[in-house]
C-alpha positions in Angstrom: 80.3 -19.0 -48.5 80.1 -21.2 -45.2 79.5 -18.2 -43.2 76.0 -17.8 -44.9 74.7 -21.2 -44.2 73.7 -20.8 -40.4 72.3 -17.7 -41.4 70.5 -18.8 -44.1 69.4 -22.3 -42.2 68.2 -20.3 -39.1 66.1 -18.0 -41.5 64.5 -21.3 -43.0 64.1 -22.7 -39.3 62.4 -19.9 -38.3 60.1 -19.7 -41.0 59.0 -23.5 -40.7 59.1 -22.7 -36.7 56.5 -19.6 -37.2 54.1 -21.6 -39.9 53.9 -24.8 -37.0 53.1 -22.2 -34.3 50.4 -20.7 -36.8 49.1 -23.9 -37.4 48.7 -24.9 -33.6 47.1 -22.0 -33.1 44.4 -22.0 -35.9 43.8 -26.1 -34.5 43.5 -24.5 -30.9 41.5 -22.0 -32.3 39.2 -24.7 -33.8 38.9 -26.4 -31.2 38.3 -23.7 -28.6 35.6 -22.5 -31.5 33.8 -26.3 -31.9 33.6 -26.4 -28.4 31.7 -23.0 -27.9 29.4 -23.9 -30.5 28.9 -26.8 -29.0 28.2 -25.4 -25.7 25.8 -22.9 -27.7 24.0 -25.7 -29.0 23.3 -28.0 -26.3 22.3 -24.5 -24.3 18.7 -24.6 -26.3 18.2 -27.4 -24.2 17.2 -25.3 -21.2 14.1 -24.6 -23.2 12.5 -27.7 -23.1 11.5 -27.8 -19.2 9.9 -24.6 -20.0 7.7 -26.1 -22.7 7.5 -29.4 -20.6 6.1 -27.6 -17.9 3.5 -25.9 -19.9 4.8 -22.1 -19.2 7.2 -21.2 -22.6 5.3 -20.7 -25.9 7.5 -18.6 -28.4 11.0 -18.6 -30.7 14.3 -18.7 -29.9 17.4 -18.0 -31.7 20.5 -18.1 -31.3 23.8 -16.6 -33.4 27.6 -16.4 -32.9 30.1 -14.6 -35.5 27.1 -13.1 -38.1 25.9 -17.2 -38.4 22.4 -18.6 -37.1 23.7 -21.5 -34.9 20.0 -22.4 -33.5 16.5 -21.0 -34.2 13.6 -23.2 -33.0 9.7 -22.1 -32.4 7.5 -24.0 -29.6 4.0 -23.7 -29.1 1.1 -21.8 -30.4 0.6 -18.2 -32.0 -3.1 -18.5 -31.5 -3.9 -21.6 -29.2 -7.9 -21.6 -30.5 -7.1 -21.9 -33.7 -3.8 -24.0 -33.3 -1.5 -21.6 -35.5 2.1 -22.7 -34.4 4.4 -20.7 -33.4 6.9 -19.6 -37.0 10.0 -18.2 -38.0 7.5 -15.3 -39.1 5.7 -15.0 -35.7 5.8 -11.4 -34.8 6.1 -11.1 -30.2 5.5 -8.2 -28.4 8.7 -7.2 -27.3 7.8 -5.5 -24.3 10.5 -2.8 -22.9 12.9 -3.9 -24.9 11.2 -1.3 -26.9 13.5 1.3 -25.1 16.0 0.1 -26.3 14.9 1.4 -29.5 13.8 4.4 -28.7 17.2 5.3 -27.0 19.6 4.4 -30.4 17.0 6.9 -31.4 18.2 10.0 -29.1 21.8 8.7 -29.4 21.2 9.3 -33.5 20.5 12.8 -32.6 23.1 13.9 -29.7 25.3 12.0 -32.4 23.9 14.4 -35.5 24.2 17.4 -32.4 20.5 18.0 -32.6 20.4 17.0 -28.7 23.2 16.5 -26.1 23.3 14.1 -23.3 23.0 17.6 -21.1 20.2 18.8 -22.5 17.2 19.5 -20.4 13.5 19.1 -20.6 13.2 22.6 -20.5 15.3 23.0 -23.7 14.0 20.8 -25.9 10.5 22.7 -25.5 8.0 20.0 -24.2 5.5 21.5 -21.5 6.3 20.4 -18.4 6.4 21.9 -14.3 9.4 24.3 -14.9 10.7 23.3 -11.6 11.3 19.8 -12.7 11.9 20.4 -16.3 14.9 22.3 -15.8 16.9 19.9 -13.7 16.0 16.8 -15.4 18.2 15.9 -18.5 18.5 14.0 -21.5 20.9 11.7 -19.5 18.7 11.3 -16.4 15.7 10.2 -19.0 17.7 7.6 -20.4 19.3 5.8 -17.3 16.3 6.1 -15.3 17.9 8.7 -12.7 15.3 11.2 -13.3 13.6 10.9 -10.0 10.1 10.2 -12.0 7.6 7.3 -10.3 6.1 4.9 -13.1 2.8 5.3 -15.4 1.4 1.7 -14.1 -1.2 4.0 -11.1 -5.0 3.2 -10.9 -6.0 6.1 -13.4 -3.6 4.1 -16.2 -4.5 0.6 -15.1 -7.8 1.0 -15.2 -8.2 1.9 -19.0 -4.7 1.6 -20.8 -6.0 2.0 -24.2 -7.5 5.4 -23.4 -3.8 6.8 -23.4 -3.6 6.4 -27.2 -1.6 8.8 -27.3 1.9 10.4 -25.8 0.4 13.9 -25.2 -2.2 11.7 -23.1 0.5 9.7 -21.0 2.7 13.0 -20.9 -0.3 14.1 -18.9 -0.7 11.4 -16.7 2.3 12.4 -14.3 2.2 15.9 -15.1 2.4 17.9 -12.3 3.2 15.0 -9.7 6.4 15.7 -7.3 9.7 13.8 -8.5 10.7 10.8 -5.7 13.7 12.2 -5.5 16.2 15.2 -6.9 17.3 13.8 -10.5 20.9 11.7 -10.7 21.0 11.1 -7.2 18.7 7.9 -7.3 17.9 5.1 -9.2 13.5 4.2 -10.7 12.8 2.3 -13.2 10.4 4.3 -15.2 8.4 3.9 -18.3 7.9 7.5 -18.3 10.6 8.5 -18.3 10.8 7.0 -21.7 7.6 8.3 -22.6 8.9 12.1 -22.2 11.9 11.1 -24.4 9.5 10.1 -26.9 7.6 13.3 -27.1 11.0 14.9 -27.2 12.0 13.3 -30.5 8.5 13.7 -31.5 8.9 17.8 -30.9 12.5 17.7 -32.3 12.2 16.0 -35.6 8.4 17.3 -36.2 7.9 13.4 -37.1 5.9 11.2 -35.5 8.0 8.2 -33.1 6.3 5.6 -35.7 7.6 7.1 -38.5 11.5 7.8 -36.8 11.2 4.2 -35.8 10.3 3.0 -39.7 12.8 5.8 -41.3 15.9 5.7 -38.6 15.9 1.7 -37.5 13.6 -0.7 -39.4 14.1 0.2 -42.9 18.3 0.8 -42.2 18.5 -2.6 -41.0 15.5 -4.4 -43.5 13.4 -5.3 -40.6 10.6 -5.5 -42.7 8.8 -7.6 -40.4 8.8 -4.8 -37.6 6.0 -2.6 -36.2 5.6 -0.2 -33.4 1.5 -1.8 -33.2 0.0 -4.9 -33.7 -1.0 -6.2 -37.0 -4.3 -7.8 -36.5 -5.3 -10.6 -38.3 -2.1 -11.3 -39.5 -1.6 -14.6 -39.5 1.8 -14.4 -38.0 0.9 -11.8 -35.7 1.0 -13.8 -32.1 -1.9 -13.8 -29.3 -1.0 -13.9 -25.9 -1.8 -16.1 -23.0 -1.3 -15.9 -19.4 0.3 -18.8 -17.2 -2.2 -18.9 -14.6 -1.4 -21.0 -10.9 -3.1 -23.8 -12.8 0.2 -24.2 -15.2 -2.0 -23.2 -18.2 -1.8 -20.5 -20.7 -4.9 -18.5 -20.3 -5.9 -15.8 -23.5 -5.4 -12.4 -22.1 -7.2 -9.1 -23.5 -5.2 -7.2 -21.2 -3.7 -4.3 -24.0 -1.8 -1.4 -23.7 -0.9 1.3 -26.5 2.5 0.5 -27.8 5.2 3.7 -27.4 9.0 4.6 -26.6 7.8 2.8 -23.4 7.5 -0.4 -24.5 5.6 -2.8 -27.1 7.3 -3.2 -30.6 6.1 -6.0 -32.6 9.1 -8.5 -33.8 10.2 -11.2 -35.2 13.2 -13.4 -33.3 15.2 -12.8 -37.1 14.5 -8.6 -37.2 15.2 -8.1 -33.3 18.6 -10.4 -34.1 19.1 -7.8 -37.2 18.8 -4.5 -35.0 21.1 -6.1 -31.5 23.7 -7.0 -34.0 23.8 -3.5 -36.3 24.1 -1.9 -32.6 26.8 -3.6 -31.5 29.0 -4.9 -34.1 28.4 -2.4 -36.8 27.7 1.7 -37.1 25.1 1.0 -39.4 22.2 2.8 -36.5 25.2 4.4 -34.1 28.5 5.0 -34.1 30.1 2.4 -31.3 33.0 5.1 -31.0 31.0 7.8 -30.0 31.2 8.6 -26.3 27.5 8.8 -26.1 27.5 4.7 -27.1 29.9 3.9 -24.3 27.9 6.2 -22.2 24.7 4.3 -22.7 25.9 0.6 -23.4 29.0 0.3 -21.5 32.0 -1.8 -22.5 30.9 -4.6 -20.9 31.7 -8.4 -22.3 27.7 -9.3 -21.3 25.1 -7.2 -22.3 21.3 -7.8 -21.4 17.9 -6.8 -22.5 14.5 -8.1 -21.0 10.8 -7.1 -21.3 7.6 -8.5 -19.7 4.2 -7.5 -19.5 0.7 -9.4 -19.3 1.1 -12.1 -21.9 4.4 -11.0 -23.2 7.9 -12.1 -21.9 11.2 -10.9 -24.3 14.9 -11.5 -23.4 17.9 -10.7 -25.2 21.4 -11.5 -24.0 24.7 -10.2 -26.1 28.3 -11.6 -25.3 30.4 -9.1 -27.7 33.6 -11.6 -27.7 32.2 -13.9 -30.0 29.6 -11.7 -30.9 26.9 -14.1 -29.7 23.3 -13.4 -29.1 21.1 -15.0 -27.8 17.1 -14.1 -28.4 14.0 -15.6 -26.5 10.6 -14.3 -27.0 7.5 -15.7 -25.7 3.8 -15.1 -25.8 3.2 -16.2 -22.2 4.3 -14.1 -19.3 6.0 -14.1 -15.5 9.8 -13.2 -17.1 10.1 -16.7 -18.7 12.1 -16.0 -21.7 14.4 -14.1 -19.0 14.4 -17.1 -16.7 15.8 -19.1 -20.6 18.1 -16.6 -21.7 19.9 -16.3 -18.6 20.3 -19.9 -18.1 21.4 -20.3 -21.7 24.3 -17.3 -20.9 25.4 -19.2 -17.8 26.0 -22.4 -20.1 27.8 -20.9 -22.6 29.8 -19.3 -20.2 30.2 -22.6 -18.6 29.3 -20.4 -15.5 26.6 -22.7 -12.4 23.1 -22.7 -14.3 20.4 -21.7 -11.7 18.2 -24.6 -11.0 14.5 -24.5 -12.9 11.9 -23.0 -10.8 8.3 -22.2 -11.1 7.6 -18.3 -10.8 7.3 -17.6 -7.0 3.6 -16.7 -7.1 2.6 -20.3 -8.2 5.5 -21.8 -5.2 2.9 -19.8 -3.0 0.0 -21.0 -4.6 0.8 -25.0 -4.2 2.0 -24.5 -0.7 -1.5 -23.2 -0.1 -3.2 -26.2 -1.2 -0.2 -28.4 0.6 -0.7 -26.9 4.0 -3.4 -26.0 6.5 -3.1 -22.5 7.3 -1.8 -22.7 10.6 1.2 -24.5 9.0 1.7 -22.0 6.4 2.1 -19.3 8.6 4.6 -21.4 10.4 6.5 -22.9 8.1 6.2 -20.8 4.6 8.8 -18.4 5.1 11.3 -21.2 5.9 10.2 -22.9 2.5 9.9 -20.5 0.4 13.7 -19.5 1.2 14.7 -23.1 1.1 13.6 -23.7 -2.8 16.0 -21.0 -3.7 13.7 -18.4 -4.2 15.5 -14.9 -3.1 12.8 -12.4 -4.3 10.7 -10.0 -2.1 8.2 -12.6 -0.4 5.4 -10.6 0.5 5.3 -10.1 -3.5 5.1 -13.4 -4.2 2.3 -13.9 -2.2 0.2 -10.6 -3.0 0.7 -12.1 -6.5 -0.9 -14.7 -5.7 -3.5 -13.5 -4.1 -4.8 -11.1 -6.7 -4.5 -13.6 -9.4 -6.6 -15.9 -7.7 -9.1 -13.1 -7.3 -8.8 -11.6 -11.4 -9.6 -15.4 -11.7 -12.9 -15.2 -9.4 -11.6 -17.4 -6.8 -12.3 -14.8 -3.9 -12.1 -17.8 -0.8 -8.9 -18.5 -2.1 -7.5 -15.1 -2.1 -8.5 -14.1 0.9 -6.9 -16.5 2.4 -3.4 -15.8 0.7 -3.6 -12.0 1.4 -4.2 -13.0 5.0 -1.3 -14.6 4.8 0.3 -11.4 3.3 -1.2 -9.7 7.1 0.0 -12.3 9.0 3.8 -11.8 7.8 3.4 -8.2 7.2 1.1 -6.5 10.0 2.3 -3.0 10.0 2.3 -2.4 6.1 -0.6 -0.9 4.5 -0.6 -2.5 1.1 -1.8 -6.1 2.4 -4.6 -4.1 3.8 -4.8 -1.8 0.3 -4.9 -5.6 -1.6 -7.1 -7.0 0.6 -9.7 -4.1 0.1 -8.8 -4.5 -3.5 -9.9 -8.6 -3.3 -13.6 -6.9 -1.9 -13.5 -4.2 -4.6 -13.3 -6.8 -7.3 -15.9 -9.1 -5.5 -18.3 -6.4 -5.6 -18.6 -5.9 -2.2 -17.8 -1.7 -1.5 -18.6 -1.5 2.0 -15.9 -4.6 2.6 -13.2 -2.7 0.6 -14.3 1.0 2.3 -13.5 -0.6 5.8 -10.6 -2.7 4.9 -8.8 -0.1 3.1 -9.4 2.5 6.5 -7.4 -0.3 8.2 -4.6 0.5 6.0 -5.1 4.3 6.7 -4.7 3.8 10.2 -1.3 2.5 9.6 -0.7 5.2 7.3 -3.0 8.4 6.6 -1.0 9.4 3.9 -1.6 6.1 1.9 -3.2 6.1 -1.5 -4.1 2.9 -3.0 -2.1 1.0 -5.9 -5.4 -0.2 -7.6 -8.0 2.0 -6.8 -8.1 5.4 -8.5 -10.4 7.3 -5.7 -9.3 4.6 -2.6 -12.6 2.9 -2.6 -14.1 5.8 -2.1 -13.1 6.7 1.2 -12.7 10.3 2.2 -9.4 10.8 3.3 -9.4 14.9 4.2 -13.0 13.0 6.5 -10.5 10.7 7.9 -7.9 13.7 8.9 -10.3 15.8 10.9 -11.4 13.1 13.0 
């Protein structure tokens, strides 16, 4: 009898000890969860700076562990009608639509209708055979095919005329690749247009129908569609963040497709990303193709932007955290907000609030005399913490002014571009475009000839016919 007590006591002691350990772990877990959720809630204040600056109008939604933690609307869906953004407001997702396209492709891969190694030639799409036979689905999905982007002058002059996938495919058909497929990376909307065309060829269904049947209806995204719902009180209008820090309406529109432009509410976007990352509703997360495309990184980000459009999604897999920021203003404002929120939640250094780089250019243009600008701006730009290519910021500031009809200021700022980059033909192309917008045909031609003097093979980034300059005549001189 005696011999049993030590064993029995020891057993009882083990039970009590195990129970206390579990309770302690639970307490620690609860404390950790509480601290995490507090950081999530505190991170929402990041958006306030952007609202105060006049830059952000839109919706923010944050959820973790399948529970909504924060949802807030800011600003107006329609400023003219003083119609506020609400939870029902639909925003353009920009290039986040590419993730939806990728999911449709991965569904076909899972069904063995496609493989990542399937070539364009095997898909039956009518593309130059020399290109079609070596570009694969994998190349297109990961922007490694070598295609340039669709934003050539012919497209930008009238995007709405490219209202079918067939017309968009024709836009760059026959153009040489920028590099051998698989050897480099070049972001290309055109690659995703080709993926959409391949899906249509494969299924016999329109891209819109495939979205409706294979994604939207599956996850219950009843407020999501490929096209805008004009006249709908929950459809947002789009606004450009001007250099004067005001939101101005824009009529710029593109035809939505596999490369971008889905319209959705923040709740529906949450449904999509939760289905992709935390369920097997849409794709099998254990499949090789899923892991190849989405990787297994702890953090995943998706972003979209354009004129009057900005959208961002951050996913933190371990905590099933999803941050969604949708804006009907631009200059990547949603991405700035979501990035800083994520840094705060992960207890990483949070970047200081900054206006877009082109706004800083404009501010310094107003504050400095021309001689001071040329001497000091590069240093000021760096010291203020801007890390993007300075020439791009100067160029965007100048062209923004030109499009607003402020031609003298635009000419001044593009002149600074020529000062900093005197051997870049792009600087003279930009100035030629300012003359073109002003209606000065001769000035545009003369200036573009200076671009050609630096690079005889150069083609304008803004004008379809190089402002009417006869390149062959110049070459023969």
